[in-house]
PASEBA-1860 file (N, C-alpha, C; in nm, 3 decimals):
! residues 192
1> DAYKMSVG> -8.311/-1.793/2.273/-8.175/-1.770/2.376/-8.203/-1.829/2.465 ~ -8.342/-1.855/2.541/-8.351/-1.913/2.647/-8.289/-2.050/2.695 ~ -8.267/-2.145/2.572/-8.234/-2.279/2.561/-8.094/-2.246/2.610 ~ -8.014/-2.185/2.529/-7.848/-2.149/2.545/-7.832/-2.100/2.666 ~ -7.906/-2.019/2.711/-7.897/-1.954/2.822/-7.903/-2.075/2.958 ~ -7.985/-2.184/2.939/-8.026/-2.278/3.063/-7.895/-2.348/3.040 ~ -7.854/-2.394/2.895/-7.746/-2.488/2.890/-7.622/-2.429/2.956 ~ -7.607/-2.296/2.938/-7.476/-2.230/2.970/-7.484/-2.193/3.148
9> QSGLHFLC> -7.621/-2.207/3.206/-7.622/-2.191/3.335/-7.598/-2.331/3.398 ~ -7.638/-2.450/3.346/-7.565/-2.561/3.377/-7.418/-2.610/3.392 ~ -7.372/-2.525/3.288/-7.195/-2.542/3.273/-7.153/-2.462/3.381 ~ -7.199/-2.340/3.419/-7.164/-2.253/3.509/-7.163/-2.330/3.649 ~ -7.304/-2.374/3.663/-7.300/-2.446/3.794/-7.218/-2.585/3.842 ~ -7.179/-2.636/3.724/-7.055/-2.737/3.736/-6.955/-2.681/3.763 ~ -6.901/-2.587/3.679/-6.766/-2.512/3.724/-6.739/-2.463/3.862 ~ -6.878/-2.372/3.891/-6.840/-2.303/4.001/-6.839/-2.414/4.143
17> TLLSVFIT> -6.932/-2.514/4.096/-6.948/-2.611/4.240/-6.809/-2.680/4.235 ~ -6.719/-2.718/4.139/-6.594/-2.713/4.139/-6.497/-2.673/4.204 ~ -6.512/-2.523/4.176/-6.423/-2.424/4.230/-6.442/-2.369/4.414 ~ -6.591/-2.426/4.423/-6.633/-2.398/4.557/-6.530/-2.483/4.645 ~ -6.523/-2.603/4.609/-6.428/-2.688/4.673/-6.309/-2.609/4.753 ~ -6.234/-2.564/4.651/-6.100/-2.486/4.664/-6.127/-2.361/4.789 ~ -6.232/-2.281/4.726/-6.264/-2.167/4.799/-6.327/-2.187/4.956 ~ -6.415/-2.270/4.966/-6.458/-2.322/5.087/-6.334/-2.400/5.168
25> GNFGRRNV> -6.248/-2.460/5.141/-6.122/-2.511/5.172/-6.043/-2.421/5.230 ~ -6.013/-2.332/5.157/-5.882/-2.193/5.170/-5.904/-2.101/5.218 ~ -6.046/-2.058/5.239/-6.074/-1.923/5.298/-6.184/-1.954/5.414 ~ -6.200/-1.869/5.532/-6.267/-1.892/5.627/-6.431/-1.865/5.595 ~ -6.491/-1.956/5.661/-6.639/-1.955/5.628/-6.706/-1.827/5.625 ~ -6.687/-1.774/5.738/-6.748/-1.604/5.757/-6.694/-1.510/5.652 ~ -6.562/-1.520/5.589/-6.553/-1.460/5.473/-6.596/-1.498/5.359 ~ -6.618/-1.617/5.337/-6.680/-1.635/5.203/-6.822/-1.643/5.224
33> LFVGYVGM> -6.882/-1.643/5.324/-7.034/-1.604/5.345/-7.046/-1.461/5.295 ~ -6.988/-1.382/5.354/-6.994/-1.219/5.334/-6.985/-1.158/5.158 ~ -6.876/-1.257/5.121/-6.825/-1.220/4.996/-6.985/-1.294/4.900 ~ -7.006/-1.386/4.939/-7.106/-1.444/4.854/-7.246/-1.322/4.898 ~ -7.274/-1.301/5.008/-7.392/-1.204/5.022/-7.349/-1.072/4.955 ~ -7.240/-0.998/4.958/-7.236/-0.872/4.915/-7.237/-0.909/4.741 ~ -7.167/-1.001/4.695/-7.202/-1.043/4.565/-7.317/-1.053/4.503 ~ -7.391/-1.120/4.573/-7.533/-1.151/4.526/-7.624/-1.026/4.559
41> GSSMLILG> -7.601/-0.939/4.643/-7.691/-0.830/4.679/-7.673/-0.717/4.575 ~ -7.525/-0.730/4.544/-7.472/-0.614/4.456/-7.533/-0.645/4.326 ~ -7.529/-0.778/4.282/-7.597/-0.810/4.154/-7.737/-0.800/4.143 ~ -7.832/-0.847/4.228/-7.969/-0.797/4.244/-7.978/-0.671/4.257 ~ -7.916/-0.581/4.313/-7.927/-0.445/4.305/-7.919/-0.358/4.168 ~ -7.810/-0.390/4.104/-7.774/-0.369/3.961/-7.869/-0.414/3.878 ~ -7.924/-0.560/3.874/-8.028/-0.593/3.797/-8.157/-0.526/3.805 ~ -8.177/-0.486/3.946/-8.319/-0.383/3.962/-8.308/-0.281/3.905
49> IMACVHQN> -8.193/-0.200/3.909/-8.153/-0.076/3.839/-8.201/-0.084/3.689 ~ -8.127/-0.184/3.647/-8.143/-0.219/3.495/-8.288/-0.212/3.449 ~ -8.359/-0.296/3.528/-8.511/-0.300/3.487/-8.570/-0.180/3.509 ~ -8.515/-0.082/3.581/-8.601/0.067/3.558/-8.554/0.128/3.420 ~ -8.466/0.110/3.352/-8.466/0.168/3.245/-8.543/0.104/3.119 ~ -8.571/0.188/3.017/-8.632/0.145/2.909/-8.581/0.003/2.869 ~ -8.663/-0.088/2.828/-8.635/-0.210/2.797/-8.571/-0.217/2.635 ~ -8.489/-0.310/2.615/-8.437/-0.336/2.466/-8.383/-0.459/2.479
57> TGLGYGES> -8.345/-0.482/2.355/-8.269/-0.632/2.365/-8.143/-0.644/2.410 ~ -8.060/-0.523/2.397/-7.929/-0.544/2.462/-7.922/-0.521/2.610 ~ -8.025/-0.430/2.670/-8.045/-0.459/2.798/-8.078/-0.587/2.884 ~ -8.160/-0.654/2.796/-8.227/-0.799/2.811/-8.090/-0.887/2.863 ~ -7.999/-0.880/2.760/-7.898/-0.958/2.754/-7.790/-0.899/2.878 ~ -7.831/-0.781/2.917/-7.730/-0.743/3.030/-7.794/-0.795/3.145 ~ -7.927/-0.792/3.171/-7.975/-0.834/3.287/-7.964/-0.987/3.310 ~ -7.989/-1.065/3.164/-7.937/-1.206/3.196/-7.817/-1.225/3.228
65> AMYLLWYC> -7.682/-1.141/3.180/-7.562/-1.173/3.254/-7.565/-1.138/3.395 ~ -7.629/-1.045/3.472/-7.637/-0.997/3.589/-7.705/-1.130/3.697 ~ -7.790/-1.178/3.603/-7.840/-1.320/3.688/-7.759/-1.411/3.683 ~ -7.673/-1.420/3.577/-7.593/-1.538/3.567/-7.443/-1.519/3.666 ~ -7.435/-1.388/3.682/-7.315/-1.331/3.787/-7.376/-1.364/3.911 ~ -7.495/-1.335/3.945/-7.544/-1.384/4.063/-7.564/-1.517/4.098 ~ -7.581/-1.628/4.001/-7.586/-1.751/4.007/-7.458/-1.789/4.055 ~ -7.339/-1.739/3.979/-7.202/-1.766/3.998/-7.166/-1.717/4.142
73> FYELTLGP> -7.192/-1.611/4.206/-7.170/-1.571/4.342/-7.258/-1.685/4.452 ~ -7.369/-1.736/4.399/-7.429/-1.841/4.497/-7.364/-1.965/4.482 ~ -7.340/-2.005/4.362/-7.260/-2.147/4.345/-7.118/-2.144/4.423 ~ -7.059/-2.038/4.408/-6.906/-2.025/4.489/-6.923/-2.009/4.624 ~ -7.023/-1.959/4.667/-7.018/-1.930/4.816/-7.142/-1.986/4.884 ~ -7.248/-1.925/4.907/-7.350/-2.021/4.969/-7.397/-2.125/4.924 ~ -7.441/-2.159/4.821/-7.471/-2.283/4.784/-7.399/-2.407/4.857 ~ -7.278/-2.412/4.842/-7.205/-2.531/4.928/-7.181/-2.514/5.063
81> LAFIIVGE> -7.190/-2.353/5.084/-7.147/-2.345/5.213/-7.254/-2.362/5.336 ~ -7.368/-2.375/5.293/-7.487/-2.420/5.365/-7.473/-2.555/5.439 ~ -7.441/-2.645/5.337/-7.420/-2.774/5.391/-7.314/-2.784/5.498 ~ -7.183/-2.696/5.467/-7.067/-2.698/5.540/-7.120/-2.644/5.701 ~ -7.168/-2.521/5.684/-7.239/-2.464/5.810/-7.320/-2.551/5.909 ~ -7.427/-2.616/5.831/-7.531/-2.682/5.945/-7.429/-2.805/5.998 ~ -7.340/-2.858/5.938/-7.262/-2.955/5.990/-7.161/-2.911/6.102 ~ -7.103/-2.801/6.109/-7.012/-2.739/6.172/-7.041/-2.646/6.298
89> ISSTRLRS> -7.147/-2.610/6.268/-7.198/-2.486/6.352/-7.287/-2.575/6.476 ~ -7.361/-2.641/6.450/-7.460/-2.724/6.507/-7.370/-2.777/6.645 ~ -7.441/-2.774/6.773/-7.398/-2.849/6.916/-7.357/-2.999/6.872 ~ -7.278/-3.031/6.914/-7.258/-3.180/6.912/-7.365/-3.277/6.957 ~ -7.401/-3.208/7.085/-7.516/-3.280/7.141/-7.659/-3.259/7.094 ~ -7.657/-3.150/7.002/-7.787/-3.121/6.955/-7.770/-3.141/6.779 ~ -7.697/-3.181/6.749/-7.670/-3.173/6.601/-7.792/-3.198/6.518 ~ -7.852/-3.336/6.535/-7.930/-3.359/6.439/-8.073/-3.291/6.455
97> KSISLARN> -8.107/-3.212/6.585/-8.233/-3.159/6.614/-8.213/-3.021/6.547 ~ -8.064/-2.970/6.548/-8.023/-2.814/6.464/-8.060/-2.842/6.326 ~ -7.987/-2.946/6.262/-8.022/-3.000/6.126/-8.152/-2.988/6.086 ~ -8.234/-3.074/6.162/-8.378/-3.080/6.125/-8.449/-2.941/6.139 ~ -8.415/-2.846/6.230/-8.467/-2.720/6.274/-8.434/-2.641/6.128 ~ -8.293/-2.648/6.103/-8.269/-2.560/5.986/-8.316/-2.617/5.827 ~ -8.341/-2.737/5.803/-8.406/-2.794/5.692/-8.546/-2.755/5.699 ~ -8.645/-2.760/5.818/-8.731/-2.687/5.806/-8.782/-2.555/5.784
105> AYNVANVF> -8.686/-2.484/5.866/-8.654/-2.356/5.834/-8.638/-2.313/5.677 ~ -8.545/-2.404/5.600/-8.570/-2.345/5.461/-8.676/-2.393/5.410 ~ -8.733/-2.503/5.432/-8.872/-2.530/5.371/-8.983/-2.432/5.377 ~ -8.979/-2.375/5.490/-9.074/-2.250/5.539/-9.043/-2.173/5.455 ~ -8.931/-2.139/5.403/-8.879/-1.995/5.333/-8.906/-2.015/5.209 ~ -8.896/-2.145/5.156/-8.908/-2.191/5.018/-9.058/-2.182/4.980 ~ -9.116/-2.215/5.078/-9.270/-2.198/5.041/-9.309/-2.047/5.049 ~ -9.249/-1.971/5.137/-9.288/-1.821/5.115/-9.245/-1.783/4.986
113> SSTVAPYT> -9.111/-1.809/4.959/-9.055/-1.730/4.816/-9.145/-1.802/4.695 ~ -9.178/-1.922/4.700/-9.245/-1.995/4.586/-9.387/-1.930/4.586 ~ -9.428/-1.859/4.689/-9.571/-1.810/4.684/-9.576/-1.652/4.661 ~ -9.471/-1.594/4.702/-9.418/-1.448/4.655/-9.397/-1.422/4.536 ~ -9.324/-1.472/4.473/-9.241/-1.449/4.368/-9.319/-1.462/4.254 ~ -9.422/-1.563/4.219/-9.511/-1.549/4.096/-9.617/-1.431/4.127 ~ -9.658/-1.388/4.252/-9.736/-1.265/4.261/-9.666/-1.155/4.198 ~ -9.518/-1.135/4.257/-9.428/-0.999/4.205/-9.452/-0.985/4.054
121> LNPTEGNW> -9.391/-1.129/3.989/-9.352/-1.106/3.861/-9.500/-1.121/3.776 ~ -9.619/-1.175/3.792/-9.726/-1.187/3.724/-9.783/-1.038/3.689 ~ -9.788/-1.043/3.549/-9.821/-0.885/3.472/-9.969/-0.858/3.527 ~ -10.053/-0.968/3.598/-10.177/-0.929/3.617/-10.193/-0.897/3.781 ~ -10.092/-0.933/3.856/-10.066/-0.880/3.997/-9.970/-0.789/4.026 ~ -9.849/-0.809/4.056/-9.775/-0.699/4.099/-9.680/-0.644/3.988 ~ -9.660/-0.727/3.889/-9.606/-0.700/3.757/-9.478/-0.587/3.779 ~ -9.400/-0.646/3.888/-9.263/-0.587/3.933/-9.147/-0.599/3.797
129> KGKTAFLA> -9.197/-0.742/3.727/-9.103/-0.762/3.643/-8.940/-0.807/3.709 ~ -8.849/-0.704/3.662/-8.706/-0.742/3.705/-8.681/-0.665/3.829 ~ -8.772/-0.539/3.843/-8.755/-0.481/3.972/-8.783/-0.559/4.099 ~ -8.803/-0.706/4.078/-8.838/-0.780/4.183/-8.692/-0.814/4.246 ~ -8.592/-0.798/4.161/-8.447/-0.796/4.192/-8.425/-0.706/4.321 ~ -8.503/-0.579/4.359/-8.482/-0.512/4.482/-8.538/-0.577/4.585 ~ -8.639/-0.641/4.593/-8.670/-0.726/4.698/-8.557/-0.810/4.732 ~ -8.511/-0.892/4.639/-8.421/-0.987/4.702/-8.290/-0.920/4.725
137> AGFTVVIT> -8.236/-0.822/4.677/-8.127/-0.715/4.742/-8.172/-0.674/4.893 ~ -8.281/-0.625/4.896/-8.330/-0.596/5.054/-8.303/-0.714/5.140 ~ -8.337/-0.815/5.109/-8.341/-0.954/5.201/-8.199/-0.967/5.216 ~ -8.146/-0.970/5.116/-7.985/-0.980/5.145/-7.922/-0.891/5.242 ~ -7.966/-0.760/5.247/-7.910/-0.669/5.327/-7.958/-0.713/5.447 ~ -8.043/-0.758/5.474/-8.094/-0.806/5.620/-8.026/-0.921/5.669 ~ -8.009/-1.025/5.573/-7.947/-1.146/5.599/-7.801/-1.105/5.638 ~ -7.718/-0.995/5.555/-7.588/-0.994/5.571/-7.551/-0.918/5.720
145> IWAYFRFP> -7.657/-0.810/5.787/-7.652/-0.778/5.910/-7.665/-0.873/6.001 ~ -7.746/-0.963/5.977/-7.781/-1.064/6.095/-7.655/-1.124/6.111 ~ -7.595/-1.181/5.969/-7.484/-1.257/5.972/-7.353/-1.221/6.067 ~ -7.354/-1.085/6.038/-7.239/-1.019/6.123/-7.215/-1.006/6.214 ~ -7.357/-1.017/6.299/-7.383/-1.029/6.440/-7.360/-1.176/6.480 ~ -7.432/-1.273/6.417/-7.461/-1.387/6.487/-7.367/-1.523/6.388 ~ -7.270/-1.464/6.305/-7.223/-1.599/6.232/-7.089/-1.618/6.265 ~ -7.029/-1.705/6.341/-6.890/-1.725/6.391/-6.799/-1.792/6.273
153> ESRGRTYE> -6.678/-1.782/6.279/-6.565/-1.817/6.222/-6.588/-1.980/6.256 ~ -6.579/-2.077/6.182/-6.552/-2.209/6.215/-6.446/-2.290/6.168 ~ -6.380/-2.204/6.049/-6.261/-2.288/5.989/-6.158/-2.325/6.074 ~ -6.103/-2.458/6.075/-6.006/-2.509/6.134/-6.041/-2.523/6.309 ~ -6.147/-2.535/6.329/-6.182/-2.568/6.470/-6.233/-2.698/6.482 ~ -6.237/-2.764/6.552/-6.301/-2.892/6.592/-6.415/-2.878/6.682 ~ -6.506/-2.976/6.662/-6.630/-2.960/6.737/-6.620/-2.905/6.884 ~ -6.543/-2.969/6.962/-6.509/-2.951/7.069/-6.472/-2.809/7.098
161> ELDILFAK> -6.399/-2.768/7.017/-6.350/-2.622/7.047/-6.466/-2.535/7.010 ~ -6.540/-2.555/6.911/-6.658/-2.468/6.880/-6.776/-2.447/6.980 ~ -6.787/-2.585/7.075/-6.857/-2.594/7.192/-6.816/-2.514/7.263 ~ -6.683/-2.489/7.308/-6.609/-2.406/7.414/-6.639/-2.285/7.379 ~ -6.617/-2.247/7.246/-6.621/-2.091/7.217/-6.780/-2.058/7.233 ~ -6.853/-2.129/7.207/-7.011/-2.095/7.219/-7.055/-2.095/7.332 ~ -7.000/-2.157/7.459/-7.008/-2.168/7.569/-6.950/-2.056/7.665 ~ -6.859/-1.986/7.603/-6.774/-1.837/7.647/-6.868/-1.742/7.604
169> NLKAWEFK> -6.980/-1.740/7.503/-7.068/-1.642/7.457/-6.973/-1.538/7.419 ~ -6.897/-1.596/7.297/-6.800/-1.496/7.228/-6.909/-1.389/7.129 ~ -6.873/-1.312/7.107/-6.897/-1.237/6.965/-6.896/-1.290/6.842 ~ -6.965/-1.322/6.751/-6.929/-1.391/6.650/-6.789/-1.339/6.580 ~ -6.766/-1.228/6.567/-6.654/-1.198/6.513/-6.506/-1.248/6.592 ~ -6.529/-1.256/6.722/-6.421/-1.289/6.799/-6.380/-1.433/6.790 ~ -6.470/-1.553/6.720/-6.438/-1.675/6.740/-6.288/-1.696/6.648 ~ -6.273/-1.599/6.540/-6.161/-1.628/6.448/-6.026/-1.633/6.535
177> DAQIDDDA> -6.020/-1.543/6.616/-5.875/-1.534/6.687/-5.898/-1.560/6.848 ~ -5.993/-1.617/6.871/-6.027/-1.682/7.023/-5.905/-1.787/7.034 ~ -5.841/-1.809/7.147/-5.740/-1.909/7.223/-5.801/-1.978/7.292 ~ -5.808/-2.116/7.289/-5.862/-2.218/7.375/-5.723/-2.290/7.470 ~ -5.712/-2.282/7.593/-5.653/-2.313/7.655/-5.648/-2.475/7.715 ~ -5.557/-2.563/7.709/-5.577/-2.698/7.762/-5.678/-2.713/7.913 ~ -5.667/-2.624/7.975/-5.731/-2.627/8.095/-5.906/-2.608/8.049 ~ -5.952/-2.535/8.006/-6.051/-2.509/7.939/-6.118/-2.623/7.853
185> AETFTKQG> -6.052/-2.682/7.814/-6.072/-2.797/7.698/-6.102/-2.902/7.790 ~ -6.019/-2.937/7.906/-6.028/-3.039/7.987/-6.147/-3.061/8.065 ~ -6.167/-2.909/8.132/-6.301/-2.895/8.194/-6.418/-2.917/8.126 ~ -6.423/-2.856/8.003/-6.540/-2.851/7.917/-6.582/-3.031/7.908 ~ -6.482/-3.083/7.902/-6.490/-3.237/7.851/-6.543/-3.294/7.964 ~ -6.502/-3.256/8.095/-6.530/-3.356/8.215/-6.687/-3.312/8.232 ~ -6.744/-3.177/8.210/-6.856/-3.159/8.233/-6.955/-3.209/8.142 ~ -6.935/-3.229/8.018/-7.017/-3.279/7.913/-7.073/-3.420/7.943
END
């Protein structure tokens, strides 16, 4: 059934990516990000709990379903949102450097993940099997806490407005309702 699951996963990938266009366009970036993190973290937590129970065929299908649910959350939210965020949040003056740093940070995290995952799953090493989902859920909690304090809402804002809001040193949750008066925008433009 692994082949059927991978074909189904490809279909979900296509469908969820299409739906993500409407989700990211109609809801705030911050809201979509948090729904994605909570959905993905919850899916991994449930998957880890299921892995602690005595294994049988039905439970294996349940674990596969939880993984597919996690995958749907990812493809609907964080997968496409990462490309939007890196283009919107970067300062206009430092955009190329910010994107380069973000991409390199992704590559470093990917090397770490690609190195650690086989050890945790391997029966002769960590032998965590499905309990590896607890590790993923833990990382998701840490990232969600970081995002709450550091990730601002950028939907509906121009690059200039975002630069002004960052210059004001607002808290991440204050960006959504912040007002920018014409004098501040004009002063910021003259300084830049």
